C-alpha positions in Angstrom: -23.9 19.7 -6.1 -20.7 18.2 -4.6 -22.5 14.9 -3.9 -23.9 14.8 -7.4 -20.5 15.3 -9.0 -18.9 12.8 -6.7 -21.5 10.2 -7.4 -21.2 10.7 -11.2 -17.5 10.4 -10.9 -17.7 7.1 -9.1 -20.1 5.7 -11.7 -17.8 6.9 -14.5 -14.8 5.2 -12.8 -16.6 1.9 -12.6 -17.8 2.1 -16.2 -14.3 3.0 -17.4 -12.8 0.1 -15.6 -15.3 -2.3 -17.1 -14.8 -0.9 -20.6 -11.1 -1.2 -20.4 -11.3 -4.8 -19.2 -13.8 -5.7 -22.0 -11.3 -4.7 -24.7 -9.4 -7.5 -26.3 -5.7 -7.6 -25.7 -3.1 -8.0 -28.5 -2.1 -11.6 -28.7 1.0 -11.3 -30.9 3.3 -8.7 -32.4 1.9 -9.6 -35.8 -1.4 -7.8 -34.9 0.6 -4.5 -34.7 1.7 -4.9 -38.3 -1.8 -5.8 -39.7 -1.8 -9.6 -39.4 -4.1 -11.9 -37.4 -7.4 -10.0 -37.6 -9.7 -12.9 -36.9 -12.3 -12.3 -34.2 -15.9 -13.0 -33.5 -17.0 -9.5 -34.4 -15.3 -9.5 -37.8 -12.0 -8.0 -39.1 -12.5 -4.7 -37.1 -13.9 -6.5 -34.1 -15.9 -4.7 -31.4 -13.1 -2.2 -31.1 -14.9 0.7 -32.8 -17.8 0.8 -30.3 -15.6 0.0 -27.2 -13.0 2.5 -28.2 -15.5 5.3 -28.6 -17.2 4.5 -25.3 -13.9 4.3 -23.5 -12.9 7.7 -25.0 -16.2 9.2 -23.9 -15.9 7.8 -20.4 -12.2 9.0 -20.1 -13.3 12.5 -21.1 -16.2 12.4 -18.6 -13.8 11.1 -16.0 -11.4 14.1 -16.5 -14.4 16.6 -16.5 -15.8 15.2 -13.2 -12.4 15.2 -11.6 -11.7 18.8 -12.5 -15.2 19.9 -11.6 -15.1 18.2 -8.2 -11.7 19.8 -7.6 -13.1 23.3 -8.5 -16.2 22.8 -6.3 -14.3 21.7 -3.2 -11.6 24.3 -3.5 -13.9 27.3 -4.0 -16.0 26.4 -0.9 -14.8 28.4 2.1 -15.5 27.0 5.6 -14.6 28.2 9.0 -12.9 24.9 9.7 -9.4 25.1 10.8 -6.7 23.6 8.7 -3.1 22.6 9.5 -1.9 25.8 7.9 -4.0 27.9 10.3 -2.6 26.4 13.5 -0.2 28.5 15.4 2.5 26.9 17.5 2.4 27.7 21.2 5.7 28.3 23.0 6.1 26.2 26.0 8.0 27.3 29.0 11.1 25.2 29.7 10.5 22.5 32.3 11.9 23.3 35.7 14.4 20.8 37.1 12.9 18.9 40.0 14.9 18.5 43.1 17.3 15.6 42.8 15.9 12.5 44.3 17.5 11.3 47.5 19.9 8.5 46.8 19.5 5.4 48.9 23.0 4.1 48.1 25.8 5.0 50.6 28.3 7.5 49.3 32.0 6.7 49.6 33.9 9.2 51.7 36.1 11.6 49.6 39.7 11.9 50.9 41.7 14.6 49.1 45.0 12.9 50.2 44.1 9.6 48.7 43.1 11.0 45.4 46.3 10.6 43.4 46.5 10.6 39.7 48.4 7.3 38.7 49.4 8.9 35.4 50.9 12.0 37.0 54.7 11.7 36.8 55.3 14.6 39.2 53.2 13.4 42.1 55.4 12.3 45.1 58.4 14.3 43.9 59.3 17.7 45.0 
């Protein structure tokens, strides 16, 4: 049933696009006020038939859209969705032992470490 509705929906979409593209556009503002009604199909043009078919296809488009939505939402599967997924708590990573440094370390001398901004150093 789902495939049938989807196939019908695609056919209706294509027909609706073709019907909209077949309709004549309005050339000037005078057409809105009743002027300039010359066409190949007469004063009313082919608008009557095309408008009715377009309206019918638009209604059919809405019906197939709604029915496809109802069919797919009422179907319950055992498939997991993103809403069903539970997050797993991961343990914090342990700090690995610090890697041995290959650069030589400068010797630390407590006497040589004098703060140059300290005003009281050297005075007693």
